[in-house]
KEGUKE-161359 format. One record per residue (C-alpha): residue in three letters; x, y, z. Coordinates in nm, 2 decimals, padded with zeros to 4 digits, always signed. Each point is the difference from the previous one (the first is absolute). Example, Ala and Ser with C-alpha at 12.3 -4.5 7.8 and 13.67 -1.06 7.14 Angstrom:
# residues 2
   fitor       px       py       pz
     ALA   +01.23   -00.45   +00.78
     SER   +00.14   +00.34   -00.07
//
This chain:
# residues 223
   fitor       px       py       pz
     UNK   -05.56   +02.12   +02.82
     UNK   +00.10   -00.18   -00.31
     UNK   -00.05   -00.34   +00.16
     UNK   -00.35   +00.10   +00.09
     UNK   -00.08   +00.10   -00.36
     UNK   +00.14   -00.33   -00.13
     UNK   -00.19   -00.20   +00.25
     UNK   -00.32   +00.18   -00.09
     UNK   +00.05   -00.07   -00.37
     UNK   +00.07   -00.37   +00.07
     UNK   -00.31   -00.04   +00.20
     UNK   -00.21   +00.13   -00.30
     UNK   +00.15   -00.22   -00.27
     UNK   +00.14   -00.32   +00.16
     UNK   -00.30   -00.22   -00.06
     UNK   -00.05   +00.14   -00.35
     UNK   +00.37   -00.07   -00.08
     UNK   -00.01   -00.35   +00.13
     UNK   -00.32   -00.09   -00.19
     UNK   +00.13   +00.16   -00.32
     UNK   +00.33   -00.17   +00.03
     UNK   -00.17   -00.34   +00.04
     UNK   -00.22   +00.08   -00.31
     UNK   +00.31   +00.08   -00.20
     UNK   +00.17   -00.32   +00.10
     UNK   -00.31   -00.20   -00.08
     UNK   -00.01   +00.15   -00.35
     UNK   +00.37   -00.08   -00.05
     UNK   -00.06   -00.36   +00.12
     UNK   -00.29   -00.04   -00.24
     UNK   +00.21   +00.11   -00.29
     UNK   +00.27   -00.26   +00.07
     UNK   -00.25   -00.28   +00.07
     UNK   -00.11   +00.06   -00.36
     UNK   +00.36   +00.01   -00.12
     UNK   +00.07   -00.33   +00.18
     UNK   -00.31   -00.15   -00.16
     UNK   +00.10   +00.11   -00.35
     UNK   +00.35   -00.14   +00.04
     UNK   -00.14   -00.33   +00.13
     UNK   -00.24   -00.05   -00.28
     UNK   +00.17   +00.18   -00.29
     UNK   +00.37   -00.05   +00.09
     UNK   +00.23   +00.28   +00.09
     UNK   +00.16   +00.06   -00.34
     UNK   -00.34   +00.05   -00.16
     UNK   -00.10   +00.25   +00.27
     UNK   +00.32   +00.19   -00.03
     UNK   -00.04   +00.01   -00.38
     UNK   -00.35   +00.16   +00.03
     UNK   +00.14   +00.26   +00.25
     UNK   +00.31   +00.08   -00.20
     UNK   -00.12   -00.01   -00.36
     UNK   -00.38   +00.03   +00.02
     UNK   -00.01   +00.29   +00.26
     UNK   -00.19   -00.20   +00.26
     UNK   +00.00   +00.20   +00.32
     UNK   -00.03   -00.26   +00.28
     UNK   -00.02   +00.28   +00.25
     UNK   -00.28   +00.19   -00.16
     UNK   -00.36   +00.04   +00.10
     UNK   -00.09   +00.11   +00.35
     UNK   +00.36   +00.05   +00.12
     UNK   +00.00   +00.31   -00.22
     UNK   -00.24   +00.17   +00.23
     UNK   +00.09   -00.14   +00.35
     UNK   +00.28   +00.26   +00.07
     UNK   -00.24   +00.28   -00.10
     UNK   -00.27   -00.14   +00.23
     UNK   +00.25   -00.03   +00.29
     UNK   +00.13   +00.36   -00.05
     UNK   -00.35   +00.14   -00.01
     UNK   -00.11   -00.21   +00.30
     UNK   +00.29   +00.11   +00.23
     UNK   -00.04   +00.36   -00.11
     UNK   -00.37   +00.00   +00.09
     UNK   +00.06   -00.18   +00.33
     UNK   +00.26   +00.25   +00.10
     UNK   -00.14   +00.33   -00.11
     UNK   -00.38   -00.03   +00.00
     UNK   -00.01   -00.03   +00.39
     UNK   +00.20   +00.33   +00.01
     UNK   -00.28   +00.18   -00.17
     UNK   -00.31   -00.18   +00.14
     UNK   +00.11   +00.04   +00.36
     UNK   +00.17   +00.34   -00.05
     UNK   +00.33   -00.15   +00.12
     UNK   +00.20   +00.19   -00.26
     UNK   -00.08   +00.33   +00.18
     UNK   +00.15   -00.14   +00.32
     UNK   +00.31   -00.10   -00.20
     UNK   +00.04   +00.36   -00.12
     UNK   -00.01   +00.12   +00.36
     UNK   +00.29   -00.22   +00.11
     UNK   +00.32   +00.18   +00.10
     UNK   +00.17   -00.11   -00.33
     UNK   +00.02   +00.13   -00.35
     UNK   -00.33   -00.08   -00.18
     UNK   +00.16   -00.11   -00.32
     UNK   +00.25   -00.22   +00.19
     UNK   -00.30   -00.16   +00.18
     UNK   -00.17   -00.07   -00.33
     UNK   +00.31   -00.14   -00.17
     UNK   +00.06   -00.22   +00.31
     UNK   -00.35   -00.14   -00.05
     UNK   +00.05   -00.04   -00.37
     UNK   +00.34   -00.16   +00.04
     UNK   -00.13   -00.25   +00.25
     UNK   -00.28   -00.10   -00.23
     UNK   +00.25   -00.02   -00.29
     UNK   +00.23   -00.23   +00.20
     UNK   -00.29   -00.23   +00.10
     UNK   -00.10   -00.01   -00.37
     UNK   +00.36   -00.07   -00.10
     UNK   +00.01   -00.29   +00.25
     UNK   -00.32   -00.16   -00.14
     UNK   +00.13   +00.04   -00.36
     UNK   +00.34   -00.14   +00.09
     UNK   -00.16   -00.32   +00.14
     UNK   -00.22   -00.03   -00.31
     UNK   +00.28   +00.08   -00.24
     UNK   +00.25   -00.23   +00.17
     UNK   -00.25   -00.29   +00.00
     UNK   -00.08   +00.06   -00.37
     UNK   +00.37   +00.02   -00.11
     UNK   +00.11   -00.29   +00.22
     UNK   -00.28   -00.23   -00.13
     UNK   +00.07   +00.11   -00.36
     UNK   +00.36   -00.10   +00.03
     UNK   -00.11   -00.34   +00.15
     UNK   -00.23   -00.08   -00.30
     UNK   +00.14   +00.20   -00.29
     UNK   +00.32   +00.10   -00.18
     UNK   +00.19   +00.31   +00.08
     UNK   -00.09   +00.18   -00.32
     UNK   -00.37   -00.05   +00.06
     UNK   +00.04   +00.13   +00.36
     UNK   +00.19   +00.31   -00.12
     UNK   -00.28   +00.10   -00.24
     UNK   -00.27   -00.07   +00.27
     UNK   +00.19   +00.22   +00.24
     UNK   +00.01   +00.29   -00.25
     UNK   -00.37   -00.04   -00.07
     UNK   -00.13   +00.00   +00.36
     UNK   +00.20   +00.29   +00.13
     UNK   -00.24   +00.26   -00.15
     UNK   -00.29   -00.17   +00.19
     UNK   +00.18   +00.05   +00.33
     UNK   +00.08   +00.36   -00.09
     UNK   -00.37   +00.05   -00.08
     UNK   -00.07   -00.11   +00.36
     UNK   +00.24   +00.25   +00.14
     UNK   -00.14   +00.28   -00.21
     UNK   -00.35   -00.09   +00.09
     UNK   +00.09   +00.01   +00.37
     UNK   +00.15   +00.35   -00.04
     UNK   -00.30   +00.12   -00.19
     UNK   -00.25   -00.14   +00.25
     UNK   +00.17   +00.21   +00.27
     UNK   -00.02   +00.31   -00.23
     UNK   -00.37   -00.06   -00.08
     UNK   -00.12   -00.09   +00.35
     UNK   +00.17   +00.30   +00.17
     UNK   -00.12   +00.24   -00.27
     UNK   -00.26   +00.22   +00.17
     UNK   -00.15   +00.16   -00.32
     UNK   -00.23   -00.23   -00.20
     UNK   +00.08   +00.14   -00.35
     UNK   +00.37   -00.06   +00.06
     UNK   -00.07   -00.35   +00.13
     UNK   -00.19   -00.09   -00.31
     UNK   +00.27   +00.14   -00.22
     UNK   +00.27   -00.20   +00.19
     UNK   -00.21   -00.31   -00.04
     UNK   -00.03   +00.04   -00.38
     UNK   +00.38   +00.07   -00.03
     UNK   +00.07   -00.31   +00.22
     UNK   -00.21   -00.23   -00.23
     UNK   +00.18   +00.12   -00.31
     UNK   +00.34   -00.01   +00.17
     UNK   -00.04   -00.36   +00.13
     UNK   -00.11   -00.13   -00.34
     UNK   +00.35   +00.07   -00.13
     UNK   +00.14   -00.26   +00.24
     UNK   -00.26   -00.26   -00.10
     UNK   +00.02   +00.03   -00.38
     UNK   +00.01   -00.34   -00.18
     UNK   +00.36   -00.11   -00.08
     UNK   +00.18   -00.29   -00.14
     UNK   +00.22   -00.18   +00.26
     UNK   +00.29   +00.23   +00.08
     UNK   -00.14   +00.28   -00.21
     UNK   +00.03   +00.27   +00.27
     UNK   +00.37   -00.04   +00.05
     UNK   +00.10   +00.33   -00.17
     UNK   -00.24   +00.21   +00.20
     UNK   -00.01   -00.16   +00.34
     UNK   +00.25   +00.25   +00.14
     UNK   -00.22   +00.28   -00.13
     UNK   -00.30   -00.15   +00.17
     UNK   +00.20   -00.02   +00.32
     UNK   +00.09   +00.37   -00.02
     UNK   -00.37   +00.09   -00.06
     UNK   -00.10   -00.21   +00.30
     UNK   +00.25   +00.18   +00.23
     UNK   -00.13   +00.34   -00.13
     UNK   -00.36   -00.09   +00.11
     UNK   +00.13   -00.05   +00.36
     UNK   +00.01   +00.38   +00.06
     UNK   -00.35   +00.06   -00.14
     UNK   -00.14   -00.02   +00.35
     UNK   +00.13   +00.35   +00.07
     UNK   -00.26   +00.16   -00.23
     UNK   -00.29   -00.14   +00.20
     UNK   +00.17   +00.05   +00.34
     UNK   +00.06   +00.37   -00.07
     UNK   -00.37   +00.07   -00.06
     UNK   -00.11   -00.22   +00.29
     UNK   +00.23   +00.19   +00.24
     UNK   -00.16   +00.33   -00.13
     UNK   -00.34   -00.13   +00.08
     UNK   -00.13   +00.02   -00.36
     UNK   -00.32   -00.20   -00.07
//
């Protein structure tokens, strides 16, 4: 039974995950092509000086929003078909606990998202160590973690919003989501989020159970 649920989820999101993973890698590659260009034409010590003492964020720009886009994309690919085709009602009629079935779906999507982020993150950190000093990489690492946490939170909130059967609650969740995600994307100096990254991680984990609110009303048949 569980294998069937997992296989069903994989069929829905596999092409989205592959495409979004490739997109993430292309963005990482673009960043380091620019880093390589800057080092070639301005010399490494000058580039390092600007990063360390002038606050130049070589990883800034579009990378900030790519994990968010990936999280939203996988969430939509996984949960919208459940509503459009009424598949979620079939899931609730399976001979397994409804909450367990939902968390199996959510966990599978989370793991797929984690894999995509791990590939992106590993590529980014590896290339950073190749071109830049360890101190620079450490600050960059601290700075990009909230962006990936934003992607995870967005994924959990997409599940909450899509499965919510009552429009007023759906709009309310959407507004809350926008304000919540902004916290992770606030402007920062390199390494500035280090004291609160663990708090953001806890907040992200807390959002993972938000799906239960929508699932309860959906099971009751509220509209």
